[in-house]
N, C-alpha and C positions, 0 to 999 in steps of 0.2 A: 504493500500500500504506500509506504513512504517513498519507495523508488518511483512508483507511478506519479505521485504528487510532485516530486522534485523534478523529474524529467519532463513532465507535461508542462509545468509552469515555467521551466527554463525555456522550453520551446515557445510558449506563449509570449514570454518576455522578449525573446529574440524576434518573433514576428512583430511585436509591438514596436520595437526599436526600428525595424525596417519598414513599418507601415507608412511612414512619411514618404519614403522613396517610392513604395508601391503605389500609394494613393496619388502622388503627383504624376506618376507614369500613367495611371489609370484615367486621370482627369485632365490636368492642365495641358499636357503636351498635345493631346488631341483637340482640346478646345482652342488652343492658340491657332491650330490649323483651321478650325471651324470659323474663327473670327475673320479670316481672309475670305471665307466662302459666302458669308452673309452679313450685310450691314445692319446697323441698329434699326429695329422695327418701329416705324412711326404710324403705319397705316394698317389697321386691323384687316381690311379687305385684302391688302397685298399679302398679309400673313396667311389668310385662309387659302389664297391661291397657291402660295408656295408650299404649304403643308400638304395640300392635296396632291401636288406633283411628287413630293417626298413619299407620301403614303403609297402611291402607285408603284414606286420603285422598290420599296422595302417589303411590300406584300408579295412580290414575285420572287419566291425563294429560288427559282431556277435562273434568275438573272445573275450575271457575273458578280462575284462577291465584292470586287473592287468598286463597282457601281453602287452596291448597297452600302458599303462603308462610306463612300462619298456622300450619299444621301443622308446617312445618319449624322455625318459631320455638318451637313447643311442644317439639319434639325438642331444640333447643338448651337450652331451660330445664331439661329432664330431665337432660341431660348436665352442665350447670352446677350443678344441684342435687346432683350426686354419684352419678348412676346408673352411671357408669363403674366404680364400685367393686363392683358386684354381680357375683356369679359367673356369672350367666346373661346378662350384658350382651352379650357377643360373639355368642352364639347368637340372642338376641332381635333384634339388629340384622340379622344375616344372614338370618334367616327371615322377619322382618316388614317390614324397612325397606330393605334393601340395594337390591333391584331398583327400588323406587320412587325412592330417592335418586339412583340412576344415571340414571333417566329424567329427573329434574329437572335434573341436571347437563347433560344433553344437550338441554335445552329451548332454544327460540329466543328466549325472553323474558329480557332481561338481569337483571331483578329476581329471577326464579325461579332462574337459574343462580347469582347472587350468594348467595342464601340457602342453596342446596345446598352451595356451596363453604364457606360459613360453618359449616354443620353438620359437614362433613368436618374442617375445621380445629379446631372445638370438640372433636370426639371425639379428634382427634390430641393436642390439648393436655391434655385432662383424663382420658385413659384411660391406665392403666398401660402402659408400653412393651411389656411381654411380650404384652399383649392386642392392642395396636394393630399390632404388626409385620406380622401377616398381613392385617389389615383394610385396610391401605393399598393392597394389590394389588387389592382389590375395586373401588376407585374410580379408580385411575390411568388405565386405558384410556379412560374417558369424559372425564377431565380433559385428557388428551393430545389427544384428538380435537377439543376445543374451542380448542386453541391457535391454529390458523390462521384462526379466525372473524374476519371484518372488523369486527364490533361490538366496540369497544374494551373496554366494560364486561364482556363475556363472556370475551374472551381474557385480559384482565388478571386477572380474578378466578380463572380457571382456572390461570394461570401462578403467581400468588401462592400458591394452594393447593398446587400441585406443589412449589414451592420450599420452602414451610413443611414439607411432609412430608419432604423431603430434609434440611433443615437441623436438624430437631428430632427425628429418629427414626433408628433403625437399620432400614433397609428390608430386607425379605426378598429373597432372590435372585430370586424371581419378579418383584417390583417393579422391581428393577434391570434385569432383562432387558427389561421393558416400556419403560423409558426408553431403553435401547440401541436397541430396535426403532424408536423414533421418529426415529433418525438416518437411517433408510432410506426415510422417506416421500418421496413426490414433491414435496409442498408444501415450498417453501423455508423459510417461516416456522416450520413444525414442525421441520425439521431444525436451524435456528438455535437454537430454544428447547431442543431435545433436547440439543444440544452444550453449551448454557449449563447445563442441568441436570446433565450429566455433569461439567462443570467444577466446579460447586458441590459435587457428590457427592464428587469427589476431595478436597475440602477438609474435608468434614464427616463422612464415613463412613470408619471404619478399613478401608482396603482389605485389610489382613491378614485380615479376617474374610470376605472374598470367596472363593468357590470358584474353583478353577483355570479352570473353564469361563467364568465371568463376567469374570475378569481377561483371558483370551484375547480375549473379545468386545470388551472395552474397548480393548485394544491394537489390535485390528483396526479399531475405529471411528476411531482416530487416523490410521491409514494410509489408509483410504478417505476420511476427511474432508480430508486434505491434497490430495486430487485432486478435490474437489468443485467444481462450477461456480460456486458462490456464494462471494464473497470473505470474507464474515463467517463462514461455516461453516469455510473454510480457516483463518481466524485462530483460531477457537475450537479447532480441531484442534491447531494449534501450541501454543496456551496449555495445552490439555489434556495435551499431551506433557510440558510442564514441571511441571504439577501432579502427574502420575504419576511423573516422574523424582524428585520430592521424597519420595515415599512408598513406591515399590515398585521392586525391581530389574528388573521386567518391562520397564521403559522401555528398557533397553539392547537388548532384542530388537527393539523398534520401530526404534531408531536404526540397528541393523545392516541393516535392510531398506530403508532410505531411500537414494536416490541423492544425489549431491553437491549438486545444486541444491536439493532439499528440505531437506537438512541445513543448508545455508546459510540458507534461509528460516526454518527452525526456530530456528537460533542467533540470528538477528536479532530474533526475537520474544521472546527471553529478557528483554531490557530492558523491553519492554512489560509482561511478566508481573511483573517485579520492581517496576514502577512503578504497578501497579493500586492504586487507593484501597481500603484494607481495608474501608471502609464498604460496598463492593459485595458483599463476601464475608462480612460479619459476620452471625452467626446472629441471627435475629429473635426468638429466644426471650425474651431479657431485655426487649426492647421490649414484647412481648405481655404478659409477666408484670406489668410496671408497670401497663399499662392494665387487665388483668383484675383485679389487686388493687384497682384504683380502683373496681370495682363490688362490692367486699366479698368477694372470693374468697380462700380460702387454698389456692392451687393445690398447694403442696407436700403438704399434708395429703390432698388428693384423690388425688394420684399415689401416695402411700404406701398 
């Protein structure tokens, strides 16, 4: 147990230290290219025309992959140009782009998936929270399905996108349920990632805003996770308990349903929880803000 804890968290700390490089590669490099592809948007009618052309390109999965990548970079350029401020932005994305972008997230080519994840994060970053809250649920199922993919560039880009959505937005209850459902997958990697996402969620989303149903599902995840066959899943379940114990009285109901052995194991994990490097749980928003501002963006003005 001790070996699993030490090795896993050393790996997590290493990933956290490299996250800045990975995140910048995932977002800003491609968005700088996108800036040259589309000017700032001042005309909502022009945006609707542009996004319709982009939607036609990315919905055609048989189209040359470089053309689809270019189309997604154009979409990033529109978002960076301020299109997220338009009243019809959400409806235009839903009607013209959503299905095509989901198809690109599900693609087998890493560069295509990376660009699609970049689009999702760009919209998350530069769209008013009230608009984006429901939109996150559109893309989460496709992102979660890519988590167990053995191609590192695909699984890592998808995981970073999911974590960014959790760390920088108040997710809808539908989106929360999707993450919880990931803990039931047969694939071990998906279960590990889903428990990781729930652990991060407990630190970044006010659980008091959750409905009773979702809180009950979250507590049930802890109980089932403690009996999982994978040691990393079991550890995340123990850590998730302490994260919940810190923010909601529902944790006492979980404790009451545990046997003596599991209570002892959960208690032993408290020291690991208290010793976790805050860098692992630190929101990435400030890091992204510095990089996005570096390409001449006033993100606060766009969000307002």
